[in-house]
N, C-alpha and C positions, 0 to 999 in steps of 0.2 A: 133687535133694532138694526136697521141697515146702516151702511157707512154714511149715507147722505144725512139720515136723521141724527146720527151721532154728531156729525159736523155742525148741524143746525143748532143742536142743544149746546154744544161747546161755544159756538159763536154768541149765543144769547146769554150765557152764564157770565156774570161779571167776574173780573179778576179779583182776587182777595186784595183788600186795601193794605197798603204798606203800613206797618206799625208806626205810630206817631213818634217823632223824636222826643226824648225827655226834655223837660223845661226846668231849668233851675231859676228860682227867684231868690236873690241873695240880699238880705236885709241887714242893716247895721250901721256901724260907724266907720272911722277911718281905717281900722284894722281889717275890715271887710272890703272897703273901697280900695285898699292897696296903697294908701298914702305911706311914702317911705320906700316903696319898692322901685321907684324910678319911672321916668316917662309919664308922670302924672298929667292929667288934663288940668289946665290952669283955670279952674272954675271953683266954685264954692265947695264942691264935693270931692275934688282931689282924687279921682279915680285913676288907677294905673292898669295898663294892659297886662301887668305881671301879678295882679291880685289873684289870690287863690281861687275864687269863684270862676274867674275867666279860665284859668288853667284846667279846672275840673271840667268845665263845659267843653273845652277844646278836646280834651282827652276822652270824653265820653259821648261825643257827637251830639251834645245837648244845645239847645237854644238857651240864651241867658238873658235875664232881666236883672241887671245890677243896679239895685235901688239904693245900696249903701252909700252913705255920705259922710264925709269928715265933719266932726263936731256933733253928730246926731246923738241925742239923748233918747231914752226909752219912749217918751211921748212922740218924738219924731219918727221913730221906727214903727210905732203904731200906724202912723199915716203912710209909711212906706208900704205897709201890708196891703194897701189898696191895690198894689201892683200884682197881687196874687190873682190867678185866673183858674177857671175849671181845667185848663190845660197843664197847670203846674203839677210837676211830679216830685219836686224836691224843693224844700225851703231851707235856707240857712240863716242863722241869726247870730250876730256878734254885737252885743250891746251891754251897757251898764257902766263902762268906764267913765264916760263923760258925766253921767249922773253923780258919780262919786268924786268928781273934780280932778280927773287925771291930770289935766293941763296945769291946774293950780298946784297940785302935789309936785310935779316935776319942776315947776318954776321955783317953788320954795326950797326944794332940795338942791337945785342947781346954784342958786344964789345965796342961800341961807346957811346957817351953822347946822351942825349935826342935831342940836337940840331943837332947832326950829323945824328942821325936816321931820324929825321923829314926831313932833307935836302935830304937824299937818297930816302926816300919815295916820296917826291915831284918830284924828277927826274923820278922815276918809273911811277908815276901817269901821268906826262906829256907824257911819251912814250905811256902809255896805251890809252890816249885820242887822241893823234896825229898820232901815227905811227902804233899801233897795229890793228886798223880797216882794213887797207889795207892788213896786213898779214892774218888776219882772212878771209877776203873776198877771197884771193887766195886759202886758204886751203878749205874753204867751197865750192868754185867753182869747185875745183878738185874733191872733194867727190861727189858733185851733178852731175858731168859729168860722173861719173863711176857707179852710181846706182840710181834706182828709189825706193829703199827701204826706210823705215822710218829712219830718222836721228835724234838722240837726242844729244844736246850739253849740257854737264853738267858743271856748274860753280865751283867756289871755295868757301869754307866757310870763315867767319871771323875767324881768328885764335885765338882770345883771348876773355876771359870773364873778368869782372871787379868785384871789391868789395872785393877781397881777396889779400893777399900778393903774389907777383909774381916776378920772376927774372926780367921780363920786367917792367919798370915803367909804370904808367898809360899813360903819354904822348906818349910813344913809342907804347903802345898797341892801343891807339886810332888812331895814324897815320897809322899803319899796317892795322887795320880794315878798315880805310877810303880807302886805296888802294884796298882792297878786294871789297868794294862797287863799285869803279871805274871799276874794272875788270868785275864785274857782269853786270853793266849797259852797257858797251861797248859790251860785249859778247852776251848779250841778244838781243841787237839792230842788230848786224851783223848776228846772227843766224836767227832772224826773217826775215831779208832782204833776206836770202838764202832760206827761206821757211822751215827751220828746227825748231824743238821744242827745247825750252830752259828749262832746269830743274835747278832752283835756289835752292841751298842747304843752303843758309844763315840762313833762319828761322829755319830749322830743327837743325842746329848746335848751335843756340842761347842758352846760358846757359851751353853749353858743350865744350867751347873753352878751350885751354891750360889755366891752373891756376884755373879751376873750380873744384867743388867737384866731378863731374863725367865727366872728360874730354874725348871727342871724338877725340881730337887732342893732339898729343905728344908735350911736351915742349922740352927743350934742352936735347938731348940724346947723351951721349958721345961715346958709343960703341953700334952699329954702328952709326956714327953721321948723316948719311943720313936719318935716321928715324925722325930726329928733325923736328918739325912744319909740320908734315904730319898727316893725319887722322890715328887713330889706328883701331884696328879690330872693335870696337864698332862703330866708325865713318862710316866704310864701311857698316856694318850690319844695323845700326839704322838710319844712315844719308843718305848715297848715294843710298843704295839699294831701300828704299821706294820712293826716288825721281825719280829714273829711272823707277821703276815699275808704278808709277803714270803717268809719261810722256809717257811711251810706251804702255799704255793700250788703 
């Protein structure tokens, strides 16, 4: 083939398409929305630019659909799953805490006695073990029916550290942390049954709970109060982001 023919063939041959950028669809509640991490948008969903899904997308050159919303229960997250598209390459889910009455638990434990706190936590834990599995199965089944992309389910941290003075008494802190362990056990089991990866953040947050010297979880915040007992900016950067990075690699 002469040089003119080669040049003509090369001109007619389309350049290879650039690989599509990954797309992350982040589903869930306030922990995925970033409530508590600062600079939240003052709307119902309370999303923060410091939320771990945004950090992961920025560091991986990915587009982001942040569907997570403060206050979302598993049924709400099922509706969020409508944001998944054929272009989605990764889905994250953080859900279940609101179904178990997280806000009511923290209110009872902040204002009530040790006994009242423990009783409310016991009620929440029974719900987590008896009723939450079915709700998670419904959510995970919906997500699985919509995509073949990788799905990572992220859990919740233990909220409190020990050994220093804290607004919460030690019996209250231990009860609340016990409920976090129940959430992690049930969520990990149901995520595994769905074929999803589970990212357990409890170990990463150990020593960095509320009342620690270097907290990654907010204690009681009066203004705005919805930041209370949620991961702060450090919790998203140093706790959740590495967990997601490891699970999605």
